[in-house]
C-alpha positions in Angstrom: 117.3 88.3 154.0 120.7 89.6 154.8 121.0 91.5 158.1 122.4 95.1 158.2 123.5 96.8 161.5 122.9 100.6 161.1 124.7 102.8 163.6 123.0 106.2 163.7 122.6 109.0 166.3 119.4 110.4 164.7 116.3 108.3 164.8 112.6 109.1 165.6 111.3 110.7 167.7 114.2 113.0 166.6 113.2 115.5 164.0 115.1 117.5 161.5 117.1 116.6 158.4 119.6 114.3 160.0 117.1 111.5 160.7 115.4 111.2 157.3 118.1 109.7 155.1 118.5 106.5 157.0 114.9 106.3 158.2 113.9 106.2 154.5 116.6 103.7 153.6 115.3 101.5 156.5 111.8 101.9 155.2 112.6 100.4 151.8 115.5 98.0 152.5 113.4 94.9 152.9 112.2 95.3 149.4 115.7 94.7 148.2 116.6 91.7 150.4 118.1 93.4 153.5 116.7 93.3 157.1 117.9 96.4 158.9 118.8 96.5 162.6 119.1 100.0 164.0 121.5 100.9 166.8 120.7 104.3 168.3 120.8 106.3 171.6 118.1 105.8 174.1 118.2 109.4 175.5 119.8 111.7 172.9 119.8 115.4 172.9 117.2 116.0 170.2 117.4 119.2 168.0 113.6 118.8 167.6 111.0 116.1 168.3 108.8 114.9 165.4 106.6 111.9 166.2 105.1 112.1 162.6 108.3 110.4 161.3 107.6 107.2 163.3 105.0 106.1 160.7 107.9 105.3 158.4 109.5 102.7 160.8 108.8 99.2 159.3 106.7 96.9 161.5 108.7 94.4 163.5 112.1 96.0 162.9 114.7 95.5 165.6 115.7 98.8 167.2 118.5 98.7 169.8 118.4 101.7 172.1 121.3 102.2 174.5 121.9 105.0 177.1 124.2 107.8 176.1 125.9 110.4 178.2 126.4 113.8 176.6 127.9 117.0 178.2 125.0 119.2 177.1 123.4 119.2 180.6 126.6 120.8 182.0 126.4 123.5 179.2 122.8 124.1 180.0 123.5 124.7 183.7 126.3 127.1 182.9 124.3 129.0 180.3 121.2 129.2 182.6 119.0 127.1 180.3 116.2 124.8 181.5 116.8 121.1 181.5 114.3 120.5 178.7 115.2 123.5 176.6 116.3 122.8 173.1 119.8 123.8 172.1 118.9 124.1 168.4 120.7 122.8 165.4 123.9 124.1 163.8 125.5 127.3 164.8 122.4 129.4 165.1 122.2 132.4 167.5 118.7 133.3 168.4 119.8 136.2 170.7 122.1 139.1 170.0 124.7 138.1 172.5 125.6 134.4 172.6 128.0 135.2 175.4 131.3 133.9 176.7 129.8 130.6 177.7 128.9 129.7 174.2 132.4 130.7 172.9 134.0 128.6 175.6 131.7 125.7 174.8 132.7 125.8 171.1 136.4 125.6 172.1 135.7 122.7 174.4 133.6 120.9 171.7 136.3 121.2 169.1 139.4 120.6 171.2 138.4 118.2 174.0 135.3 116.4 172.7 136.8 114.7 169.6 135.3 114.0 167.2 132.1 115.4 168.7 130.2 115.5 172.0 128.9 112.0 171.5 132.5 110.6 171.9 131.6 109.1 175.4 129.2 106.7 173.6 132.0 105.1 171.5 133.6 102.6 173.7 130.5 101.5 175.6 128.8 100.9 172.2 131.7 98.9 170.8 131.7 96.7 173.9 127.9 96.2 173.7 127.8 95.5 170.0 130.7 93.1 170.1 128.7 91.0 172.6 125.5 91.4 170.7 127.0 90.1 167.5 128.1 86.9 169.2 124.5 85.8 169.3 122.9 88.1 166.6 125.2 87.9 163.6 124.8 90.4 160.7 126.2 90.5 157.2 127.4 94.1 157.2 127.7 97.3 159.2 126.7 100.9 158.3 127.7 104.0 160.1 126.2 107.4 159.2 127.6 110.8 160.2 127.7 113.4 161.4 128.1 113.0 164.3 131.3 111.2 163.3 131.4 109.3 166.6 129.2 106.9 164.8 132.0 106.2 162.4 134.4 105.8 165.3 132.1 103.1 166.7 132.0 101.3 163.4 135.7 101.7 162.8 136.5 99.9 166.1 133.8 97.3 165.6 135.0 96.6 162.1 138.5 96.0 163.4 137.2 93.7 166.1 134.9 91.6 163.9 136.2 92.1 160.3 132.6 92.6 159.1 132.1 94.5 155.9 131.6 98.2 156.7 130.0 101.0 154.7 130.6 104.5 156.0 128.0 107.0 154.9 128.8 110.8 155.0 125.8 113.0 155.0 128.2 115.9 155.5 132.0 116.1 155.3 134.2 115.9 158.3 137.1 118.3 158.3 135.6 120.3 155.4 132.2 120.8 157.0 131.1 124.5 156.9 131.5 125.2 160.6 134.8 123.4 161.1 136.8 126.6 161.5 134.3 127.9 164.0 135.5 125.2 166.4 138.7 127.2 167.2 140.8 124.1 167.0 144.4 123.9 168.2 146.9 122.4 165.8 147.0 119.3 167.9 143.2 118.8 167.9 143.1 119.5 164.1 145.6 116.7 163.5 143.5 114.3 165.6 140.4 115.2 163.6 142.2 114.6 160.3 143.8 111.4 161.5 140.4 110.0 162.6 138.9 111.0 159.3 141.7 109.3 157.3 141.3 106.1 159.3 137.6 105.9 158.2 138.5 106.6 154.6 141.2 104.0 154.6 139.4 101.2 156.4 135.8 101.3 155.4 135.0 98.8 152.7 132.7 101.2 150.9 132.0 104.9 151.4 128.9 106.8 150.3 128.6 110.6 149.9 125.7 112.8 148.9 127.1 114.5 145.9 129.8 114.8 143.2 131.7 117.6 144.8 131.9 115.8 148.2 133.3 112.8 146.3 135.9 115.1 144.7 136.7 116.6 148.1 137.3 113.2 149.7 139.4 112.0 146.8 141.8 114.9 147.6 142.3 113.4 151.1 142.5 109.8 149.9 142.3 108.6 146.3 139.9 105.6 146.5 136.4 104.8 145.1 133.5 106.8 146.6 129.9 106.2 145.7 127.4 109.0 145.3 123.9 108.3 146.7 122.1 111.6 147.1 119.3 112.4 149.4 115.8 112.3 148.0 112.0 112.5 148.3 109.5 109.8 149.4 106.5 109.6 147.1 104.5 108.4 150.1 105.0 111.9 151.6 105.0 114.1 148.6 102.9 112.3 146.1 103.8 112.8 142.4 104.6 116.4 141.4 101.6 118.2 140.2 101.7 121.5 138.3 99.4 123.8 140.3 99.0 127.6 140.7 99.5 128.7 144.3 96.8 130.5 146.1 97.1 133.5 148.3 100.2 135.6 148.8 103.4 135.5 146.7 105.1 133.5 149.4 108.8 132.8 149.3 109.4 130.0 151.8 112.5 128.6 153.3 112.3 125.3 155.3 114.8 124.4 158.0 117.7 126.0 159.9 119.0 129.4 158.7 122.4 130.0 160.3 124.3 133.2 159.7 126.2 131.5 156.8 122.8 131.1 155.1 121.8 134.7 155.3 120.7 135.7 151.8 121.7 139.3 152.0 121.4 139.8 148.2 117.8 138.4 148.3 116.8 141.0 150.9 118.3 143.7 148.7 116.5 142.4 145.6 113.2 142.2 147.5 113.6 145.7 148.8 114.2 147.1 145.3 111.2 145.3 143.9 109.1 146.5 146.8 110.1 150.1 145.9 109.9 149.8 142.1 107.1 147.3 141.4 103.5 148.5 142.2 101.6 146.0 144.4 104.6 143.7 145.0 105.1 144.4 148.6 101.4 143.9 149.3 101.5 140.5 147.7 104.9 139.4 149.2 105.2 137.0 152.1 108.6 135.8 153.4 107.9 132.5 155.2 110.8 131.1 157.4 110.1 127.8 159.0 112.6 126.5 161.6 115.5 127.9 163.6 116.6 131.3 162.2 119.7 133.2 163.3 119.0 136.7 164.8 121.2 138.3 162.2 118.8 137.2 159.5 115.8 138.7 161.3 117.8 142.0 161.7 118.6 142.1 158.0 115.0 141.6 157.1 114.0 144.4 159.5 116.7 146.7 158.1 115.5 146.1 154.6 112.0 147.3 155.5 110.6 143.8 154.9 109.5 142.8 158.4 105.8 143.4 157.7 106.1 140.7 155.0 107.8 138.2 157.4 106.0 135.1 158.6 108.1 133.2 161.1 107.1 129.6 161.9 108.7 127.4 164.5 109.6 123.8 163.7 106.9 122.0 161.9 106.3 118.2 161.8 107.4 116.7 158.5 103.9 116.1 157.2 103.1 119.8 157.7 106.3 120.8 156.1 105.2 119.0 152.9 102.0 120.9 152.9 103.8 124.2 153.4 106.1 123.5 150.4 103.2 122.7 148.1 101.3 125.8 149.1 104.2 128.2 148.7 104.7 130.3 145.5 108.5 129.9 145.5 110.8 127.7 147.5 114.1 129.3 148.6 117.2 127.1 148.5 119.9 129.2 150.2 123.3 127.5 150.0 125.7 128.2 152.8 128.1 131.0 151.8 131.1 129.0 152.9 134.2 127.5 151.1 132.5 124.2 150.7 129.4 125.7 149.1 129.7 123.7 145.8 129.2 120.4 147.6 126.2 121.4 149.7 123.0 119.5 148.7 120.4 120.1 151.5 118.0 117.2 152.1 115.0 119.5 151.7 116.1 120.3 148.1 114.8 117.0 146.8 111.4 117.5 148.5 111.3 121.0 147.0 111.6 119.3 143.6 108.8 116.9 144.3 106.5 119.7 145.6 105.9 121.0 142.1 106.9 124.5 143.1 109.7 126.5 141.5 112.9 126.8 143.4 115.0 129.9 143.7 118.6 128.7 144.5 121.1 131.3 145.7 124.6 129.7 145.6 127.5 128.8 143.3 126.5 128.3 139.7 129.0 125.4 139.4 127.7 123.7 142.5 125.9 120.3 142.8 122.5 122.0 143.5 122.8 124.2 140.5 123.7 121.3 138.3 120.6 119.3 139.3 118.4 122.4 138.9 119.7 122.8 135.4 119.2 119.1 134.6 115.7 118.9 135.9 114.4 122.4 135.1 112.9 122.7 138.6 114.0 126.3 139.3 116.4 129.2 138.8 119.9 129.9 140.2 121.8 133.0 141.0 125.1 133.7 142.7 125.5 134.8 146.3 126.2 138.5 145.4 124.2 138.8 142.1 121.4 141.1 143.3 120.5 142.1 139.7 120.0 138.5 138.6 118.0 137.6 141.8 115.8 140.6 141.2 115.3 139.5 137.5 114.4 136.0 138.6 111.9 137.3 141.2 110.3 139.6 138.7 109.9 136.7 136.3 108.4 134.5 139.0 106.1 137.3 140.2 104.8 138.0 136.7 103.9 134.4 136.3 102.2 134.4 139.7 100.1 137.4 138.6 99.3 135.8 135.3 98.2 132.6 137.0 100.8 130.4 135.4 103.5 130.0 138.1 104.0 126.3 137.6 107.0 124.0 137.1 107.2 120.5 135.6 110.6 119.1 136.6 112.0 116.3 134.4 113.4 112.9 135.3 113.3 113.3 139.1 112.2 109.8 139.9 115.9 108.8 140.1 115.8 110.9 143.4 112.9 108.9 144.9 113.7 107.1 148.1 112.9 103.6 146.7 115.3 104.1 143.7 118.0 105.4 146.0 117.5 102.4 148.3 117.8 100.2 145.3 121.3 101.7 144.6 122.3 101.3 148.2 121.2 97.6 148.3 123.2 97.0 145.1 126.3 98.5 146.8 125.7 96.4 149.9 125.3 93.2 147.8 128.6 94.0 146.0 130.4 94.7 149.3 129.2 91.4 150.9 129.5 89.1 147.8 131.3 85.9 148.8 131.2 86.6 152.5 129.4 84.6 155.1 127.5 85.8 158.2 129.9 85.6 161.1 129.4 84.8 164.8 132.1 85.9 167.3 
C-alpha cells in the first residue's frame, strides 16, 4: 500500500456537499492500492453536522485532527449570535436585513483573511506535518479546496519535502461565483491571484470537477488539468430504478439556495401553470431542503405559490437520498453567475442515480446540460426561458398524471464513486511512478 496524506477542512461530523468528495475517495482508495491518512481540523466551524456520514470512514484509517483557530467567534459576538449558532453555508441571507456587521465581515474576509478565514491554520499545520512526516513517511500529498488555505498548507509542505502533490479544486479560486462579493481591494485581488498561480505552477497534478473549469484554469496557466467529476455512491443510492412517484407532484431542490440560485423563471412558469392548468396547483408541492435565502421565499410568496411550499431544514445524507427518490421532479438550479457553465453541483450526480427526472435551469452549453443530454436524465432550460420551463413542466406533469413519470438514464456508472476513485488512483500512480517514500 502506498500512503497518501489528504489535507481537507471538511470531514465528518461535518455535513454538506464539501465533505463528500474526499470522504468517498477515502472510502474506496484501499481497493486501488492506496492507504489514506486524513489531516483535518479538530474543532472546525461546521456549516451543518451529519453523523450519518461517519459510516463511510474505513475502519482503522488514520485521522489526524489538530486544533484550529477561526475568527468566527468574534463575528458571532459582534452580530449577537449564540456561540453554537450555525453561520450557514455560502452567501445566504435568512433575514431581510443582513446589516452592516455582515457587510464589514465580508470586507474583512476578502481583504484581510487571505485566502480565507482558515489562514491561521496554515503555518501551524506546516510545522506539525513536517515533523509528522519525519517518522510517518507518505508517498504523496493531496489538498482539496475550497477553503484554499488547504492548498497553501500543501504548497508550503511540498516546498519543504518535495513530495509529489495533487491539488484538487472542487470549486475555482478567483473565478468562484461569490468572488466579487468579497469587495476586494486591488492589492488583495493581486494576492489572491498570486497564491492561485503558485498552486497552479507547483502542484504536480491538478484535478478539477468539469471541462469548463479545466478551460478556465488553462486561461490562467496552460498546463495539464485532469477532470474527475463528483459522483454517486451505489451503497447510498442503490442502482437507478424506474418508479412512478406517489403523492404530490413534488419539485424538490436539495441543498443551499443562495440569491444567485433564485429560479425566478421557474416561479413565473409555475404561477402560469397554476392559473391555466386545472388541478395543477392542488397537486403541486415545492420542496426546498436546506438553507434558503430570504429573497427566494419572498419570490415564492409574491407568485402566490406559498401554499405549495414545503420548507425542510438540513437533512442527514441518508434521508436526503430518500427524499430524492420520493420526489416527482428534482430541480437543478445553476447559479446565475458568470461562471455558470462550469458549475456541476455534487447533488447532480445523486439526482441522476435516484431514477427521478431532473429539471435543470442554467446555460444550455454548460457542463451540467452536456451530461443531461448525454445520459438522458432530464430536461434543460435557460435562466430566462419561462416558456420552455413551462413547456417542460407541462410535459412532466402530464406524465405524472398518466402514471409514467419515469426516467432511465444511460451510462451513468462512470460517475459512480468506485469508478471515479479508480481514475484518481491511476493519476496518483502516474504522479508517483519512480519515486520513493521519503523520510525527513
